C-alpha positions in Angstrom: -4.8 -19.3 0.0 -6.7 -17.5 2.7 -5.5 -14.2 3.9 -2.7 -14.8 6.4 -1.9 -12.8 9.5 1.3 -11.3 8.3 2.7 -11.0 11.8 2.3 -14.7 12.4 4.0 -15.4 9.1 6.8 -13.1 10.1 7.4 -15.0 13.3 7.2 -18.3 11.5 9.7 -17.1 8.9 12.2 -16.2 11.6 11.9 -19.6 13.2 12.4 -21.3 9.8 14.7 -18.9 8.0 16.6 -17.1 10.7 18.3 -13.9 9.4 16.7 -14.4 6.0 13.3 -13.5 7.5 12.3 -10.5 9.5 14.6 -8.8 12.0 14.7 -10.7 15.3 13.8 -7.8 17.4 10.9 -6.9 15.2 9.5 -10.5 15.5 9.8 -10.4 19.2 7.9 -7.1 19.2 5.1 -8.1 16.8 4.6 -11.5 18.4 3.6 -9.9 21.6 1.3 -7.7 19.6 3.0 -4.4 20.4 1.5 -4.1 23.8 4.3 -3.9 26.4 3.6 -3.2 30.0 3.1 0.4 31.0 6.5 2.0 31.2 8.3 -0.8 29.4 10.5 0.7 26.6 9.7 -0.5 23.1 13.3 -0.5 22.0 14.6 0.3 18.5 13.8 -2.1 15.8 17.3 -1.7 14.4 19.4 0.8 12.4 18.3 2.1 9.1 19.3 -0.1 6.3 21.7 1.1 3.7 20.0 2.7 0.7 19.3 0.5 -2.3 20.7 1.0 -5.8 21.9 4.5 -6.5 19.6 6.6 -8.6 16.3 5.4 -7.3 14.9 8.8 -6.6 11.6 8.9 -8.4 9.5 6.1 -9.8 9.2 8.1 -13.0 13.0 7.8 -13.5 13.6 6.1 -16.9 14.3 2.4 -16.6 13.1 1.6 -13.1 10.6 -0.9 -14.4 13.3 -2.4 -16.5 12.1 -4.6 -19.4 8.4 -3.7 -19.0 8.8 0.0 -18.9 7.6 0.5 -22.5 4.6 -1.7 -21.9 3.2 0.6 -19.2 2.0 2.7 -22.1 -0.4 -0.1 -23.2 -1.8 -0.1 -19.7 -2.3 3.7 -19.9 -4.0 3.3 -23.2 -6.4 0.7 -21.8 -7.3 3.0 -18.9 -7.7 5.9 -21.3 -10.2 3.9 -23.4 -12.6 3.9 -20.4 -13.0 7.7 -20.7 -15.1 7.1 -23.9 -18.3 6.7 -21.8 -21.8 7.2 -23.2 -22.7 10.0 -20.9 -20.8 13.3 -21.0 -20.9 13.6 -17.2 -19.4 10.1 -16.8 -16.8 10.7 -19.5 -15.8 14.0 -17.8 -15.6 12.4 -14.3 -13.5 9.5 -15.6 -11.2 11.8 -17.4 -10.6 13.8 -14.2 -10.0 10.7 -12.1 -7.8 8.8 -14.6 -5.9 11.8 -15.8 -4.4 12.2 -12.4 -1.8 9.7 -13.4 0.2 8.0 -10.8 3.3 5.9 -10.4 1.6 2.7 -11.8 3.6 0.6 -9.4 1.0 -2.1 -9.1 0.5 -2.7 -12.8 4.3 -2.7 -13.2 4.6 -5.4 -10.6 2.0 -7.5 -12.5 3.8 -7.1 -15.8 7.2 -7.9 -14.2 5.8 -11.0 -12.5 4.3 -12.2 -15.8 7.5 -11.6 -17.7 9.2 -14.2 -15.5 7.0 -16.7 -17.4 5.0 -16.6 -20.6 4.8 -12.9 -21.4 1.5 -12.5 -23.2 0.6 -8.9 -23.2 -2.9 -9.6 -24.6 -3.6 -11.2 -21.2 -1.3 -9.3 -18.9 -2.2 -5.8 -19.9 -5.9 -6.3 -19.0 -4.8 -7.8 -15.7 -2.5 -4.8 -15.0 -5.1 -2.3 -16.0 -7.8 -4.0 -13.8 -5.5 -3.8 -10.8 -4.8 -0.1 -11.3 -8.5 0.6 -12.0 -9.5 -1.2 -8.8 -6.9 0.9 -6.9 -8.3 4.1 -8.4 -11.9 3.2 -7.7 -11.1 2.6 -4.0 -9.5 6.1 -3.9 -12.7 7.6 -5.3 -14.8 6.0 -2.6 -12.2 6.9 0.1 -12.4 10.5 -0.9 -16.2 10.5 -0.6 -16.0 8.8 2.9 -13.3 11.2 4.1 -14.9 14.3 2.4 -11.5 15.0 1.1 -11.3 18.1 -1.1 -8.0 17.3 -2.7 -5.7 14.3 -3.5 -2.1 14.9 -4.4 -2.8 18.6 -4.9 -5.7 18.0 -7.3 -9.4 18.5 -6.6 -11.1 15.2 -5.9 -14.1 14.0 -7.9 -16.4 14.5 -4.9 -15.2 18.1 -4.6 -16.2 18.8 -8.2 -19.4 16.6 -8.3 -21.9 15.6 -5.7 -21.2 12.6 -3.5 -24.0 10.4 -5.0 -22.6 10.9 -8.6 -19.1 10.3 -7.4 -20.0 7.0 -5.7 -21.6 5.9 -9.0 -18.4 6.8 -10.9 -16.5 4.6 -8.4 -19.0 1.8 -8.9 -18.6 2.1 -12.7 -14.8 1.8 -12.3 -15.2 -1.3 -10.1 -17.4 -2.9 -12.7 -14.9 -2.2 -15.5 -12.1 -3.6 -13.4 -14.0 -6.8 -13.1 -14.6 -6.9 -16.8 -10.9 -6.3 -17.6 -9.7 -9.1 -15.3 -12.3 -11.5 -16.9 -10.4 -10.9 -20.2 -7.6 -13.1 -18.9 -9.9 -16.1 -19.2 -8.3 -17.5 -16.1 -10.9 -18.5 -13.5 -8.2 -18.7 -10.7 -7.2 -15.1 -11.4 -10.8 -14.0 -11.4 -11.3 -15.7 -8.0 -8.1 -14.0 -6.8 -9.5 -10.6 -7.9 -12.8 -11.2 -6.1 -11.1 -12.3 -2.9 -8.8 -9.2 -3.0 -11.8 -6.9 -3.4 -13.3 -8.4 -0.2 -10.0 -8.1 1.6 -9.6 -4.5 0.6 -13.2 -3.7 1.7 -12.7 -5.4 5.0 -9.5 -3.4 5.6 -11.3 -0.1 4.8 -14.2 -1.1 7.1 -11.8 -1.8 9.9 -10.2 1.7 9.4 -13.6 3.5 9.3 -15.1 1.6 12.2 -12.1 2.3 14.4 -11.8 6.0 13.7 -11.0 8.0 16.8 -10.7 4.8 18.8 -7.7 5.3 21.1 -7.4 1.7 22.4 -6.0 0.1 19.3 -3.1 -2.3 19.0 -0.3 -2.7 16.5 -1.8 -6.1 15.6 -5.0 -4.5 14.4 -3.0 -1.9 12.5 -1.0 -4.6 10.6 -4.2 -6.6 10.0 -5.8 -3.5 8.6 -3.1 -2.5 6.2 -2.7 -6.1 5.1 -6.2 -6.0 3.7 -6.4 -2.3 2.8 -3.1 -2.0 0.9 -0.9 -5.1 0.8 -3.6 -7.4 -0.6 -3.6 -5.6 -3.9 0.2 -5.6 -4.2 0.1 -9.3 -3.5 -2.6 -9.8 -6.2 -0.6 -7.9 -8.7 2.4 -10.1 -8.2 0.5 -13.4 -7.9 -1.9 -12.6 -10.7 0.9 -11.8 -13.0 2.6 -15.0 -12.1 -0.6 -17.0 -12.7 -1.2 -15.4 -16.1 2.4 -16.1 -17.0 2.1 -19.7 -16.2 4.7 -19.8 -13.5 5.1 -22.9 -11.3 3.4 -22.9 -7.9 6.6 -22.3 -5.9 7.4 -19.2 -8.0 3.9 -18.0 -7.8 3.9 -18.3 -4.0 7.2 -16.5 -3.8 5.9 -13.6 -5.8 2.8 -13.4 -3.7 5.0 -13.1 -0.6 7.0 -10.4 -2.4 3.9 -8.4 -3.2 2.5 -8.8 0.4 5.6 -7.5 1.9 6.2 -4.7 -0.6 2.6 -3.6 0.1 3.2 -3.6 3.8 6.4 -1.5 3.5 4.6 0.9 1.1 1.8 1.6 3.5 4.1 2.1 6.5 6.3 4.5 4.5 3.1 6.3 3.5 2.2 6.6 7.2 5.6 7.9 8.1 5.4 10.5 5.2 2.1 11.7 6.7 4.3 13.2 9.5 7.4 14.1 7.6 6.5 14.7 3.9 6.3 18.0 2.2 2.7 19.2 2.0 3.1 20.4 -1.6 4.5 17.0 -2.7 2.1 15.0 -0.6 -1.0 17.1 -1.6 -2.3 17.0 1.9 -1.5 18.6 5.3 0.9 16.9 7.7 -1.0 14.8 10.2 -3.9 14.1 8.0 -4.3 10.5 9.4 -4.6 11.8 12.9 -7.1 14.5 11.7 -9.3 11.7 10.4 -9.0 9.7 13.6 -6.7 7.0 12.1 -3.9 5.6 14.2 -0.9 4.5 12.2 2.3 2.8 13.2 4.2 6.0 14.2 1.2 7.1 16.4 0.8 3.7 18.0 4.5 3.5 18.9 4.3 7.0 20.2 1.3 6.2 22.4 3.2 3.1 23.9 6.3 5.2 24.5 4.4 8.0 26.2 1.2 6.5 27.7 0.7 9.4 30.1 -0.3 13.0 29.3 -0.6 12.0 25.6 -1.6 14.7 23.1 -3.0 12.1 20.7 -5.4 11.0 23.4 -6.4 14.6 24.1 -7.0 15.2 20.4 -9.2 12.1 20.0 -11.1 13.2 23.1 -11.7 16.6 21.5 -9.8 18.6 24.1 -7.9 21.6 22.8 -7.8 20.0 19.4 -5.6 22.5 17.5 -3.0 22.6 20.2 -3.2 18.8 20.9 -2.6 18.1 17.2 0.3 20.5 17.0 1.9 19.0 20.1 1.4 15.5 18.9 3.1 16.2 15.5 5.9 18.0 17.3 6.5 15.2 19.8 6.4 12.4 17.2 8.8 14.2 14.9 11.2 14.8 17.8 11.1 11.2 19.1 12.7 8.1 17.7 9.4 6.4 16.7 9.6 7.5 13.1 13.0 5.7 12.9 11.5 2.7 14.5 8.6 2.6 12.1 11.0 3.0 9.2 13.0 0.0 10.4 9.8 -2.0 10.4 9.2 -0.9 6.8 12.7 -2.0 5.9 12.1 -5.4 7.5 9.1 -5.9 5.2 11.2 -4.8 2.3 13.9 -7.2 3.1 11.4 -10.0 3.4 10.2 -9.1 -0.1 13.8 -9.3 -1.4 14.3 -12.7 0.3 11.2 -14.0 -1.6 12.8 -12.9 -4.9 15.8 -15.2 -4.1 13.6 -18.2 -4.9 13.3 -17.0 -8.5 15.8 -17.4 -11.3 18.1 -14.4 -12.0 16.6 -12.1 -14.7 16.2 -8.5 -15.6 12.6 -8.7 -14.4 13.7 -10.0 -11.0 16.2 -7.2 -10.7 13.5 -4.6 -11.6 11.2 -6.1 -8.9 14.1 -5.7 -6.4 14.6 -2.0 -7.5 10.9 -1.4 -6.9 11.2 -2.8 -3.4 14.1 -0.5 -2.7 12.3 2.5 -4.1 9.3 1.9 -1.8 11.4 2.5 1.3 13.4 5.4 -0.3 10.6 7.5 -1.8 9.7 10.9 -0.5 6.1 11.2 -1.6 
């Protein structure tokens, strides 16, 4: 299946499914590519959804991954085995990168999808580990490109080692991710992995090539995060289903679930860039704008206030410190963060609708819990 334009699929899902798909106002907005006439109000996407199941505060909370929670340890052990590299430098760099931990949401989705079918951990654990390793490798390269000194409050590899060595560490991780996915012995999963790597690279290229480009659209933003973030979530769900031997209809449903959870995840990340606590996020507020990246809140803000815009002044290099401060202040004081959050909730609801096509089970319930957590997290 080629990479779809998620916005077109959203519109199609509304026409076919009505209220089971995206919110109607959101579809109307995204179909016209988020570019209203100057002065035309954007309009709210809708009220905030009611929060999901009580108690989903942190992904580390016991039991959120339901029946596969104990098996995450096998994924961790597989990742830890990579640290036993031949060269002391490489071993030390891998230990630093992989010891950062993380929420392991992508491997958990792969295991939960696989558990809906034939739950063979000898095949599913390598798949889940390959997905997490691919994710970690992209972060290593991102930090080099961004010259980021920290990530989640920890020094990045490129801050501790030189850039050339760090790039090689990332390459080593990519190679091992490919070797792990090959252990599934499933040529369709291997092809899926290769296609996902291309989609992620394309999304990153779009982001890097459009840095400090003011004239961007919401369509380009959704396209970018579909490749950069949502594609790996989709592969986790679809790959787990394929290894588990699920029928085509269930596999397609799980891919839609992963795509939409990934979209919601990135939008919430972009909201937290404006609202999150710096200590929890490990980066200063407004980091995306500092790097010249326009995200959904910024795009909605630009369309709401097209004249005398501090984002435009910041990108143009005029009074940068004051322009950035003013942009953050105005975005926080406006309704655009609520509007962006409503869009994230629409993606989440689309993911939950995809789960309705699957038989009831503890794994399906855990996937629903993960989708709710994505829009309720604070870091």
